[in-house]
N, C-alpha and C positions, 0 to 999 in steps of 0.2 A: 639395633641402636636403642629401641625403647627399653629393652631389658637392661642393657649396660647403664643406662641413665639412672636406673633405680639402685644400682650396686654402689657400695662403699669401695674406696680405693683398695682396701685390703682384699676384698672379694674379687675385684678385677685382677689383682696381681696373682691370686690363686688360680683364677681361670686362665690367665696368660701362661702360667707355668704348666698347667694341665695340657694346654694346646701344644706347647713347645715339646713336652715330654712324650705325648701320645701320637701326634700327627706325623705322618711320614709321606713325603712327596718323592715319587720316582720319575725321573726324567728318561724318556725313551725316545731316541732320535730315529723315527721311522723312516725319514727321507734317506739317511745314510744306509739303512738296512734294506731300502727299496721295498718297503711294506706300504700297501694302501691304508691310509689312516682311517678311512671310513669302515673298511672291512675289519680292521683291528678293533676299532671302537665298538662295532657291532658284536664282535666275538667276545670281547672283555665283558660287555654288559650282559651277553647271553649267559655267561658262566657266573656272573656276580649279580649285582642288583638288577632286576629286570627293567627294561625299557617298556614303555607303553607300545601297543600295536602300531599307533600313529607314528611314534618315534622311529620304530624299526622300518616302517614303510618309507618314511622320509629319508632315512639313512641309505636304504636300498635305491631309492630314486636319485640320490646324489651320486651314487656309484654309476648307475646306468647313464645319468645325464653326463658325467665326465667321460665315460667310455664312448658314448655315441655323439658327444658334443651337441646336445640337444638345446642347451641354454634355456632351461625351463626354470631355473632358480628355485629348486624345491625348498631350500631352507627359508627363503623369503616368504614363499607361499605357506609353508608350515607355520611361520610366525604370525602371518595374517589370520590363519584359521584359529590358532590358539588365542589370539587377542580378541577375536569375535566371540569365542566361547566364553571368555572371561567377562566380556562386556555384558553378556546376558546371564551371568552367574551360573553357567552350566559347564564349568571347566574341570570338574572332578575327573578322575581317571575313568570312572564308570561312564560318564557322559562323553568323554573324549573317545572312548572305545566305541560307544554307540554311534557317534558322529561318523567315524571313519568306516565302521562296518556298514552303516546304512548308505553312505556314499558309494562304497565299493559295490554293494548289493544292487543299488539303483542304477549306477553307471553300467554295470555288466548284466543286469537282469537276472542275477542269481540270488540264492539264499545261502548265507554264510553266517556262522556264529562268530561272536566277537573275538574269542581267543584263537581263532584260526584264520583271521582275515589276512595277517601278514604272510603266513605260509601259502595261502591261496594266491596272494598278490605276487609273491616271488615265483610261484609255479607258472603263472600266466605270463610274466614278463622276463623271466631269467634268460630267455633266448637272446635278448638284446645285449647281454654281456658277451655273447659268443659271435654274433653276426648281426648285421643290419636287417631290419624288417620294417619297411615304411608304414605298413598298417598298424603294427604294434607301437611304433614310435609316435604315430599320430594319436592313437588312443591314450598313450601315456602322457603326452603333452596336454591333451584336453583334460585328462583326469587331474593332473597337478594343477592346472589352471583353475579348476573348480574349487579347490580347497578353501580359499578365503571367502568367496561369495556364497558357497554352499553352507559354510559354518555360520554365516550371518543369518540365513534363513532357518537353519537348524536351531540356532540359539533362540531366535524369536519364537519358533513353534514350541520349543521345549521349556521356555522359561516359566517360572511361577511368579515373576513380577507383574505388576499392574500394566496391562497392555494399552490402557487408554491414552498414555503419554505418546504412543506411536500411531494413534489413529490419524489417518490422512496421509501418513508417510509410509508406514510399513504395512498397514491394512486398513480397511474401513471399520467403522464401529460395529457394523452388522457381522463382519468376519470375526472381529474380536469376541463377540457374543458367542458365536458357534465354537470358537476355540476354547473359550472359558467353560462351555458345557462339556467339551471333550475332557478338559482337565478335571472337571468335577466328577466325571465317571472314573477317573484314573485309568483310562483306556486309550490315551492319546497316541501311544506308541504303535498301535495296530496299523494305523494309516499314515504314520508320520513321514514315511518316505515319499508318499504321494503328496502330502501337504508341503513338505520342504521343497520338493522339485517344482511344484506348482507355484509356490510363493516366490521361487527364484525366476521362474519363466513367464508367469502370467501377470497381467495387470490386476489392479485391486478388484475390479468388477468380476473378472474371471475367477480370481482366487476366492472371492466371496462365495460364488456358486459351488466351487469344489469343496470348500471346507464344510458347507452346509450338507452337501451329499455325503461326506465322510462322517459327519456327526450322525446323520440319519442311519447310515449303514452300521456304524458302531453301536448305536443305542438299540436298534432292532435286533441285529444278528448276534451281537456279543453280550450286550448287557441284559436284554430281555430274553432272548432265546437260549443264551448261555452256551453258544458255540465256543470251541476252544480258540484262544487268541491267535493261534497259528493257522486257523482256517483261511484259505485264500492267500497265505503269505507269499507264495511264489508268484501268483497272479498280481498281487499288489506291487511286488518289486519289479515285475515286468512292465506294469502300467506306469510306474515311476520312471522307468527307463524311457518309455515312450514320450513322457513329458520332457525329461531332461535332455535326451539325445535326439529324438525324432522330431520333437516340437509339436506333438499333438495338443490341440487346444482344449479348453474347459468343457466344451460340448462333448467331445470324444470321451473325456474322463467321466463326466456325469452319466453319459449313456452306458458306459461299461459298468459303473457302480450300480445303475439300475438293473442291469442284467444279473448281477450277483444278488441283488435283493429279490429279484423274481425267482431265481434258483433256490 
């Protein structure tokens, strides 16, 4: 609209003719052909313009949800997550990929790279397209239900915006100081899975202790001693899982970080 408001009528008519002459809409009645629309959508995009990893996971979840009648509303949860990422200005495809990859890794206690998270996800849950599995179904329901709330914590941890406006609501001022120090080192992604899971599960006092421990670990081991950023990556994801799914508290997390520091 902003662009069109700056154009003269003659320019608008030229644009109109260009659209009419070049655009082609193809109507395919999938229902008549008894073709699953989500599978078709996924296949078309797989061969054409790529979907994001999160888009593909969402589409697969819709398919499983319909097959098993799970009533998890993947599309609604996907929209909540995207909205939260946008609210914190971390909605780029790169950040979106980092979000769903870290959530998958934290939830399952695994280490997976961002361009393989969809294939790993399908490999883990494809059995549900064939037969019922109460354990897998429960995991999938929980995982989908985390999209929106995890995205809020992920967005807050990842944002470069001024955090002070959220002091007292999303974190304490002390926790904000430690988060800013991590951001200043440009190494916040090393422990981000722990920080995001802790922000989601812990209260402000507990989170403050955890973010302080993560900053000390990051500064001493990675910034000063120059260890590779993937050192302890598997352990970090498993610790994030312990927070996200097991519910271990801040003292457990700080104790574990102290063990890594000593090592």
